[in-house]
C-alpha positions in Angstrom: -10.1 -44.4 -29.8 -9.9 -45.3 -26.5 -6.7 -43.6 -26.3 -7.5 -40.3 -27.7 -10.8 -40.6 -25.4 -8.5 -40.9 -23.0 -6.5 -37.6 -23.3 -10.0 -35.6 -24.9 -10.9 -34.7 -21.3 -7.5 -33.1 -20.4 -7.2 -31.2 -23.8 -11.0 -29.4 -22.6 -9.6 -28.9 -19.1 -6.0 -27.6 -20.6 -7.7 -25.2 -23.0 -10.4 -24.1 -20.2 -7.5 -23.1 -17.6 -5.9 -21.2 -20.7 -9.0 -19.3 -21.6 -9.4 -18.2 -17.7 -5.9 -17.3 -17.8 -6.2 -15.1 -20.8 -9.9 -13.2 -19.4 -8.2 -12.9 -16.4 -4.8 -11.3 -17.5 -7.1 -9.0 -19.4 -9.0 -8.0 -16.8 -5.9 -7.1 -15.2 -4.1 -5.3 -17.9 -6.6 -3.6 -20.2 -7.6 -1.0 -16.9 -3.6 -0.1 -16.7 -3.7 -0.1 -20.6 -6.8 2.5 -20.3 -4.8 4.2 -18.2 -2.0 4.9 -19.6 -3.8 5.9 -23.5 -6.5 7.8 -21.9 -3.5 10.1 -19.8 -2.6 11.1 -22.9 -5.9 12.3 -24.5 -7.5 16.0 -24.6 -11.1 16.4 -23.0 -12.9 15.8 -26.4 -11.5 12.6 -26.5 -11.9 11.3 -23.0 -15.4 12.5 -23.3 -16.0 11.4 -27.0 -14.8 7.8 -25.7 -11.6 7.2 -28.0 -9.4 6.6 -25.2 -8.1 3.3 -26.4 -6.4 5.2 -29.6 -3.0 5.0 -30.9 -2.6 8.6 -31.8 -3.7 12.5 -31.0 -2.2 12.4 -28.1 -1.8 15.2 -25.6 0.8 14.2 -22.9 2.4 16.8 -23.0 -0.3 19.2 -22.9 -1.7 17.7 -19.5 1.3 17.6 -17.7 1.6 21.7 -18.5 -1.3 21.7 -17.3 -0.5 19.9 -13.8 2.5 22.3 -13.6 0.8 25.5 -13.9 -3.2 24.2 -12.1 -2.9 26.3 -8.8 0.5 26.5 -8.8 1.3 23.1 -9.1 -0.6 22.4 -6.4 -0.6 18.6 -7.7 3.0 17.7 -6.9 2.2 19.5 -3.3 -0.4 16.4 -3.2 1.9 14.0 -4.8 5.1 15.5 -1.6 2.4 14.9 1.0 1.5 11.1 -0.1 5.3 10.7 -0.4 5.5 11.9 3.3 2.4 10.5 4.7 2.9 7.0 2.6 7.0 6.5 2.4 7.8 8.0 6.1 4.3 6.6 7.7 5.0 3.1 6.4 8.7 2.7 7.2 8.2 4.0 10.9 5.1 1.3 11.0 7.4 -1.5 9.9 9.9 -1.2 12.4 7.2 -0.9 15.4 5.3 -4.0 14.0 9.0 -5.1 14.1 9.3 -4.8 17.4 6.1 -5.9 19.0 6.3 -9.1 16.8 9.9 -9.6 18.1 8.9 -8.7 22.0 5.9 -11.0 20.7 7.7 -13.8 20.1 10.9 -13.6 21.8 9.9 -13.0 25.6 7.1 -14.1 28.2 5.6 -11.5 30.3 2.1 -11.6 31.7 -0.7 -11.5 29.8 1.3 -11.4 26.5 -1.6 -14.1 24.7 -4.6 -11.9 25.6 -2.6 -8.9 24.4 -1.9 -10.4 21.5 -5.8 -11.3 21.4 -6.3 -7.6 21.2 -4.0 -7.1 18.6 -5.9 -9.7 16.6 -9.3 -8.5 17.5 -7.5 -4.5 15.4 -7.0 -7.0 12.9 -10.6 -7.3 12.0 -12.3 -3.6 12.9 -12.4 -2.0 9.4 -10.1 1.3 8.9 -13.8 3.5 7.8 -14.8 2.1 11.4 -12.0 4.0 12.9 -12.0 6.9 11.4 -14.6 9.0 13.3 -12.8 7.8 16.5 -9.8 9.2 15.2 -11.4 12.3 14.0 -12.8 12.8 18.0 -9.4 12.3 19.6 -7.4 14.4 16.9 -9.6 16.9 18.0 -9.3 17.0 21.9 -5.6 17.1 21.1 -5.8 19.6 18.8 -4.4 18.1 15.8 -7.3 18.2 13.0 -6.1 20.0 9.8 -2.7 18.6 10.4 -0.1 17.0 9.1 -0.1 14.4 12.3 -3.9 13.8 11.9 -3.0 11.8 9.4 0.5 10.6 9.6 -0.2 9.3 13.2 -2.5 7.1 12.8 -0.9 5.1 9.8 2.0 3.8 12.2 -1.1 1.9 13.8 -1.2 -1.6 11.6 -2.4 -4.7 14.2 -2.1 -6.7 10.6 1.8 -6.0 10.7 2.0 -6.8 14.1 0.9 -10.5 13.6 3.0 -11.1 10.3 5.6 -9.8 11.9 5.4 -12.4 15.1 5.4 -15.0 12.1 8.4 -13.7 10.6 10.3 -13.7 13.8 9.2 -17.1 14.4 10.5 -18.5 11.2 13.3 -16.7 10.5 14.5 -15.5 14.4 15.7 -19.1 15.8 15.7 -19.2 19.1 19.1 -21.0 19.5 21.1 -17.9 17.6 19.4 -15.5 20.7 20.8 -17.6 23.3 24.7 -17.9 22.0 24.5 -14.6 21.5 23.2 -14.0 25.2 25.7 -16.3 26.8 28.4 -14.1 24.9 27.1 -11.0 27.2 25.2 -9.2 24.2 22.1 -7.1 25.9 19.0 -7.5 24.3 18.9 -3.9 22.4 22.1 -5.5 20.4 20.8 -8.8 19.9 17.8 -7.7 18.7 19.3 -4.5 16.4 22.2 -6.6 15.8 21.0 -10.2 14.8 17.1 -9.9 14.6 16.7 -7.2 12.8 18.6 -8.5 10.3 17.4 -12.1 10.0 13.8 -10.7 10.0 14.3 -8.2 7.1 11.7 -10.0 4.8 9.3 -9.5 6.9 10.2 -6.0 7.4 9.9 -5.3 3.6 6.7 -6.9 3.7 5.2 -5.1 6.6 6.5 -2.1 5.0 4.7 -3.1 1.3 1.2 -4.0 2.8 1.1 -0.9 4.9 3.0 1.3 1.8 -0.2 0.7 0.1 -2.9 0.9 2.0 -1.7 4.8 3.2 -1.1 5.8 -0.6 -4.3 4.5 -1.6 -5.8 6.0 2.0 -8.7 8.0 1.6 -11.6 8.2 3.8 -9.2 9.7 6.9 -7.3 12.6 5.1 -11.4 13.1 3.3 -12.4 13.3 7.7 -9.2 14.8 9.1 -8.1 17.4 6.7 -9.9 20.5 5.3 -6.7 22.7 3.9 -6.1 21.3 0.8 -2.6 22.1 0.9 -2.1 19.0 3.2 -4.2 17.0 0.9 -2.3 13.2 0.1 -2.7 13.0 -4.2 -6.1 10.2 -3.4 -8.0 12.8 -2.3 -6.3 15.9 -4.4 -7.7 13.7 -7.5 -10.9 13.1 -5.6 -11.6 17.6 -5.4 -10.6 17.6 -8.9 -12.8 15.4 -10.1 -16.0 16.0 -8.1 -15.4 19.7 -10.6 -15.3 17.9 -14.1 -19.2 18.3 -14.2 -18.7 22.1 -14.3 -15.1 22.2 -15.5 -15.1 19.4 -18.2 -11.2 20.7 -18.3 -10.2 18.9 -15.3 -10.6 15.3 -17.2 -7.4 14.8 -18.6 -5.8 16.3 -15.0 -7.3 13.9 -13.2 -6.5 10.8 -16.0 -2.6 11.9 -16.4 -2.6 12.5 -12.1 -3.9 9.0 -11.6 -1.0 7.5 -14.1 1.8 9.6 -12.0 0.2 8.2 -8.6 0.3 4.9 -9.9 4.3 5.2 -10.4 5.3 5.0 -6.7 3.7 1.7 -6.4 4.6 0.0 -8.5 8.3 1.4 -8.0 8.4 0.1 -5.0 7.3 -3.4 -5.4 9.3 -4.1 -8.4 12.9 -2.7 -6.4 11.7 -4.5 -3.5 10.2 -7.9 -4.5 13.2 -10.1 -4.0 12.4 -9.2 0.0 8.7 -9.6 -0.6 8.5 -12.9 -2.5 10.7 -14.4 0.4 8.8 -12.8 3.2 5.5 -14.0 1.6 7.2 -18.0 1.4 8.3 -17.7 5.0 5.3 -16.0 5.9 3.1 -19.6 4.1 5.2 -22.2 5.5 4.2 -21.5 8.9 
């Protein structure tokens, strides 16, 4: 009885942990399951709450509506998001790695004070900068253009902070000194040695920024009025505002939301090896 009494609390704790994990899993997976099944439903099923039933699929009709609505403007929004998020995250990650490399490797006057300003930028929410960015864009005349959304996406203070950590963990100072002794210039050292060694950090910053830009809503809302320049997040919001007057937009909004998730899933699955390595290095540092 004594041994059984000793084992009982452990079994109860184990059961509680497993139950918690099941609840968290259901909470995480159920919205995605709903999105997958709801994307194949028509308007009566969506309004009637029959979204999780395995039948009465109209996915082909919903995709056809996406293609034909306003001459396929949804896929124009999709392409805009790919350009905003893909190009912006790639260039932003490179800028962050360059900045992090400079902060970690070189010594210059006011380095730590300047890095402190970068950390202050991490604390400022992006919504608080939307209005100042709009006023700046208005001053230089790029409001309601591609550049009004693309250029601000290149600034990522948290990415600079992460990059410095990754450079410190992945780029040994001895290797850089050996390259200098061999006569290599600083740009050659960075491009051939530093950038390659810090690839996990580059991928990690890219994924963070790609996700942030892809899901960005408020900045495009402030900057853009031409619906041909909308990202997919803002475009789906515009359609959703019309669903009360025109219910036929419901299936297009849901199906479009499912398609909008695909690039994020593909990016994380394709780059997860580098991403996991980057997170491990950052945690150790």
